[in-house]
N, C-alpha and C positions, 0 to 999 in steps of 0.2 A: 451390547447396544443393538438397536434395530439395524436392518440392512439398508442397502442403497436406496436413496430416495425417501427414506423414513427418518423421523426425528430421533436423534440420540439425546442422552442427557442434553505578448505578441512578439514569438522569437523573431518575427520579421522586424521587430523594433530594435534588435541587436544589430549594430553595424557589422558588415560582412567580415571585417578584420577581427572583431571580437569572437564571432562564431568560429572562425578559423583558429583563433587562439585556443578555444575549448578543444577543438579536434587535435591540435598539436600537442596536447598534454599527454597523449598516449606514448608508450614506450614499445620498442620492438620486442618480440618474443624470442628467447634464446633457442638455438637449434636443438639443444638437448631436451628442452621442454616440448618442442614440437614432436620429437621422437617418442617421448613418453605419452603425449596425448594421442598420437596415431596408434600406438600399441594398445592403449586402453579402448579406443573405439573399436578396433578389430576384435578385441576380446568379447565385447558385450552386445554389439549391435544386432546380432542374430539370435541371442539367447532368449529363452522363454522364462518368465518369472510368474509364479502363481500367487505369492503373498508379498505385497509391497507396502512399505510404510514410508510416508512422506513426513519428514520432521521439519516443521516451520512453525514454531510456537507464536512468534510475535514479530513486529508490532502489527497494528491493523493494516497499515499501508503495505508492509512487507508480506503479509498474508495474501493480500490482493495480487501482489507481484508474482506470487507462486501459483496462482490459479491456472495460467497457461500450461504449466508443467503437469498439473493434475489432468487437464484435458488431453494433453499429449499422451500421458500414460494410459488413460482410459481408451483412447483411440488405438494405441499400440497393443494394449493387453485387454481386450474387451471382456474376457471371461475371468480375469484375475481379481483377487480380493485386494482392494486398495484402501488403506486407512490413512488418517492424518492425525499426527500428534500436534495439538494446538493449545496455547495457553487458554485457560478457562474463560477469561473475559472476552476472548475473540471467537469462541466456539459458536455463538449465535449466528455469526455471519455465514458459517458453513452448514448450519443446521438444516438437514433435509436435502443436502446437495445430491443431485441425481447421479453424479459420477463417483460418489464416495460410498464405501460399504460401512465404514465405522469412523466416528470421531473419537479420539482419545484425548480427553481434556487433561491438561497438565497444570496443576495448581502451584504455580511458581511461588506465590506468596506463602502458602502453607509449607511447601517443601523447603522454604528458606529457613525453617526451624530444625532441619536435619542436624543431628549431633547435639542439639540443645533440648529437644523434646524426644524422649524415648518413644512416645506414641507416634509422633510424626515420622521418626526414623523407621519405625516398623511399617508404617503405611507406605513409605517410599520403597522399602525392600519388597513389599507386596506388589507395588506398581511395577517395579523392574521385572519381577518374576512373571507378572501377567504379560509383559511384552515378550519375554522369552517363550512363554507357552504358545504364543501365536505363530512361532516358527517362521518368521519372515525370511524369504530368500533374497530380498533386495530392500535395502534401507537407504533413502536419500536424505542427507542432512543439508538443507538449504539455509540454515541459520548460521552455521559456521562459528560457533563459540565452544569453549571447552565443555560446558555443560551438555550441549546437544551432541557434540562429538562423542563424549563419554556414553551418553544414553544410546547413541547409534552403535557403539562398540558392544555394549552390554546386551544388546538383542541377540548377539551371536549369529547374525545374518552372514551368510558366506560372501555376499557382495554388499559392501558399504561404500557409498559414494559421497564425496564432499569436495569442497574447494581446496585447491592446493595452497591458496593464500588465506585460508581460514584463520581467524584471529585466535589468540590465546593458546596457540599450539594445537588447535583442534584437529589439524590435518593428520596428526599421528594416529588417529583412530580410524582412518579410512584406508581401504586397500585399493581403491580406485579414486583418482583425484582429477577434478575438473580444472583445466588450465584456462585462465583468463588472460587473453593477449592484450586487451585494451583496458586499462584501469578506469577509463571514463565511459565504459559501456553502460547503457541503461540497466537498472536493476532487473527489469523483466528479461532482457536479453542475457544478462549474466546468469540468471537461473536457467534460462532455456538452452544454455550451452550443453546441458545434460542430454538434450534431444539427440544430438549427433552421437553421443556415447552409447545411447540405448536404442538408436535406430528409428526415431520418430521425427527427425528433422524435416521431413516432408509434410508434417502436420502444421498447418498455419497457427500462429499465435492467436489464441482466443480466450477471452475472459468469460467464464460462465458463472453468473450469479443469479439466484432467484430468491424470491421471498413469497411466502404462502399468502393465500387470499385473506386470511385473518389479519396478517400484518399490514397488508395493503389497506384493508378496511379500517383498521385502527388508525393508520396514518392519515387517511382522508378525513376521518372523524375528528382527529386532533386539529387538523388544519381548519376544518369547518368551525370547531368550537372556539378557535382563536381568531375567527373573523375573516379567514381567507376563503373567498368564493371561487367556484369552479371556473368562472370566466376571467379570473385574474391570472396574469403571468407571474410565476414565482421566480424571484432571484434569490437563490440560497446563498447566504453570506456566511462563510466560515472564517472568522478573523484570527483564529489561533493556529499555533504550530509548535512543534517541539524544537526549542532553541530560540531565544529571544531575538537573535540577529535575523531570523527568517520572517519576522513579523512587521508588517506595515503599521505605521502609527495609528492608534485606535481613533484619534480625532478625525483622521482622513476617512476612515470607514464610516463614521457618522455623517460627514459631509457628503460622501458618495451616496449613501442611502437616501439622504434628503433629496439629492438631485435626481436619483432614479425614481423616487416616488412622484416626481412631476410628470413622468411618462404615463400616458393614459393606460390604465389597466395593469400596472406593475405593482407588485407587493413584495417587499423584502422580508425574508425569514432568516433570523440569526440562528446558526447551528453551532454546537460545540459540546465538548465533554463536560462533566461536572467540574473539572479543574478550570475550565474556560468560562464558567458561568458568570463570574464576577466581571471578566473582560467584556462579555456580551451585554451585561447589565449596564456597564459604564457607557458603552456605545449607544445602547437604546436610550438611556437617560439624556445623552447629549444630542439626540436627534430632535429636530423640530417636527418631523413626521412621526408616524407610529409603526415602526417595524414590529413584527412578531418575534418574540424571543423564546426559542425552544431549547436553548443551551442547557444541558443537564437534565432535561425532561424526557429524553428518549434513550432507549437501549441501542445497541449496535444494529440490530436488525431493523429497528424503526428508523434510525439515522440513515441507513442504506436506502430504505424505502422513500424517505423524504428526498434524498438526492436523486433517486430515480424519477421522481415526479417534477423536479425542478426544470424550468425553462432555460435557466442559465445558472451556473455555479461559479461564484467569485470566491477565490481561496488562495492559499499559498501552496508550496510543494509539501503537502501534508497528506494524511490518509484520505482526506476529502477529495483531493484531485484524482487520486487513484481509483476511488470508488466511482467518481464521475466518469472516468475513462471506461471503466468496466461496464457502466450503464449507458455509455455513448451519449452523454449529455453535453451540451455546449458549455465551454469552460472559459473563464478568464483567470489565469494563474499568475500571481505576483511572485517573482523570484528575484532575490538579491544576492545573498552570500553563498548560495550553492550553485551547482552546475545543472542547467536545465537538461543537458544531454544525459545526465545520470539520474536525476530525480524529478524531472518535470513530467508533464502529461505525456504518456507513452505515444510516440509517433505523431504527436500533435504539437510540435514546437510553434506553430503559427498561433496557438492559443496562449502563449507566454507573453507577459508584459515585463520588460526587463530594462533597467536603466543603462546597461552596457558600460558601466564604469570600469576603469582599467584594473582595479583591485579585486574584481569579482571573477571567478569564485575564490573566496578565502576560507570557507568552511569553519570560520570562527563561530562559536556558539554563544558567547557572552558579549554584550555591548561594551563592557569595560575593556575587552581585548581589542576593539576596533580603533585604529588610529585615524580614521577618516570620517568620524562623526556619522557613521551609518549612512554614508552617501547612497549606497545601493538601493535603500528604501526611501530615504528622504528626497531623492531626486525623481521619484515617481509621483507625478502631480495627480490630483483628484480628477481634473478634467480629462486627463489621458485615460484613466481607469474607467470613468463613466463612458467615454467614447467607445472603449473596447466592449463594455457590456451592451451598449446600444447596438453596436455592430453585430454582436452575437444574437441579440434579440431579433434584429432585422433579418439575419440569415435564417434563423429558425422559422420566422413568419413566412419567409419566401419559399419554404420547402413544400 
């Protein structure tokens, strides 16, 4: 594949005691683990690596969470070859990234046929051999699953780093393990624990995302074709999320959009994946106003460009909020069943709207599991969300 820079294939609404509750969920680190962590840092923080592989295939939000590690690696090793193994659907987000030398797409769906299809099994063997031929001397597995741990091990890199608490027993494939002291640390900071191990903890956390001029032009044309004018302020509304307990009722999104359209110069644009298209259609049909519905009509690169153009992004703790953080957009993030300290907008807790109910966070994924009638989302009123968006619009206008 081509070289670097070229294309390859309102937490203030949480009562103080609730915020303290989130913080108290952490557990102390055992002394023996502190010793293990200190030994690992001493081993690697001054070593030079020439060929580096970052393993973070998915999901979209998780890929965004790993971007600061890429920036730190590039700052620490400016002349090294740095590659990223990423799931094929998310590769467009990193396409042409100026801190990467090569993207290595991983076709998880196709490789799921390993053992059932001789042809696919052969392709996977070829894929593994191609990784070995690159002779990486450092591989970082930030996914922490058995599959990615095994791939890390098969590269035969002399230094293989992953999380000590990696799931599915993946930690057995690493010879250097990252210790996480606080289980409620934000996903970005969790990944960035590797910075101390490799000697770039003095590099500030920074998300670097770009999209080429053609993508920007296509996105502007799409907005123009759907009736959004340059003088209008765009409120990007992403009503979907992975896990039904994380989702605010769709009827309230419709009421919120109608109220926002009464603000002079505001136009709401619905965003979502193809799987969220029907949800966005239901919301649009229920609106008395006319929001633009682009759900399912954009690829990942164009979705990112749309978020980068938004004046405010209204969403849940989903990939959308993490993209909005990366592009430094104003955000209103609705959080219920999860912990905003772990999965909310990074270092922007003031942008979270949260009911502060005593049962949150529960991390339940299905509504049928909730014994409290989904209070964490049902107690978020439309007027409160509209006020938060209006406040974000006013702050942006005042800049």
